[in-house]
Legacy VTK file of the C-alpha trace (Angstrom):
# vtk DataFile Version 3.0
C-alpha trace
ASCII
DATASET POLYDATA
POINTS 76 float
87.754 -16.099 20.706
84.196 -14.782 20.757
84.620 -12.875 17.474
85.992 -16.001 15.792
82.983 -18.043 16.872
84.943 -20.154 19.337
83.572 -20.942 22.759
85.305 -19.855 25.935
86.874 -22.243 28.415
84.469 -24.488 30.237
83.936 -24.257 33.975
85.734 -27.514 34.579
88.809 -26.650 32.508
89.028 -23.210 34.106
88.647 -24.706 37.565
91.336 -27.288 36.876
93.705 -24.584 35.629
93.047 -22.373 38.651
93.382 -25.068 41.283
96.375 -26.896 39.830
98.476 -24.463 37.826
97.856 -21.140 39.526
98.159 -22.518 43.054
101.637 -23.816 42.221
102.758 -20.475 40.791
101.312 -18.065 43.375
102.014 -18.529 47.071
99.098 -16.396 48.260
96.658 -18.822 46.619
98.058 -21.657 48.726
96.773 -19.926 51.867
93.100 -20.215 50.913
91.026 -23.340 50.451
90.304 -24.782 47.026
86.572 -24.167 47.354
87.036 -20.399 47.395
89.022 -20.533 44.147
86.510 -22.919 42.570
83.565 -20.709 43.492
85.296 -17.642 42.029
85.880 -19.533 38.759
82.270 -20.734 38.660
80.946 -17.202 39.290
83.154 -15.851 36.494
82.029 -18.550 34.058
78.390 -17.895 34.959
78.879 -14.166 34.338
80.361 -14.883 30.886
77.508 -17.230 30.006
74.879 -14.720 31.096
76.536 -11.859 29.222
76.835 -13.711 25.920
73.275 -15.055 26.168
72.114 -11.418 26.583
70.623 -12.151 30.012
72.778 -9.483 31.663
74.280 -6.224 30.469
77.736 -4.784 30.945
79.107 -4.868 34.508
78.331 -1.863 36.665
81.086 0.356 37.994
81.851 -0.388 41.628
83.881 1.972 43.767
86.762 0.668 45.852
85.779 2.980 48.692
82.324 1.512 49.192
83.198 -2.098 48.555
81.476 -5.015 50.201
83.801 -7.805 51.262
82.566 -11.308 50.649
83.874 -14.829 50.857
82.196 -17.946 49.494
83.163 -21.476 50.411
81.546 -24.903 50.628
80.986 -26.707 53.877
82.293 -30.242 53.978
LINES 1 77
76 0 1 2 3 4 5 6 7 8 9 10 11 12 13 14 15 16 17 18 19 20 21 22 23 24 25 26 27 28 29 30 31 32 33 34 35 36 37 38 39 40 41 42 43 44 45 46 47 48 49 50 51 52 53 54 55 56 57 58 59 60 61 62 63 64 65 66 67 68 69 70 71 72 73 74 75
């Protein structure tokens, strides 16, 4: 899509797809709250925006052995 000059999916459309469609298809996504999925989609969309605006470079290699576990949610 990028080579053809088209824009990528918006944050809202991606979030809607992830929370509605993917949660129906995958049981393990039903176990977590919707805010965790939404935040992951927003972080991904932000990374795409930054990369294509030349604010960031390619992602850095991260080893599985020295990984840092994280979880982001919203308090309601």
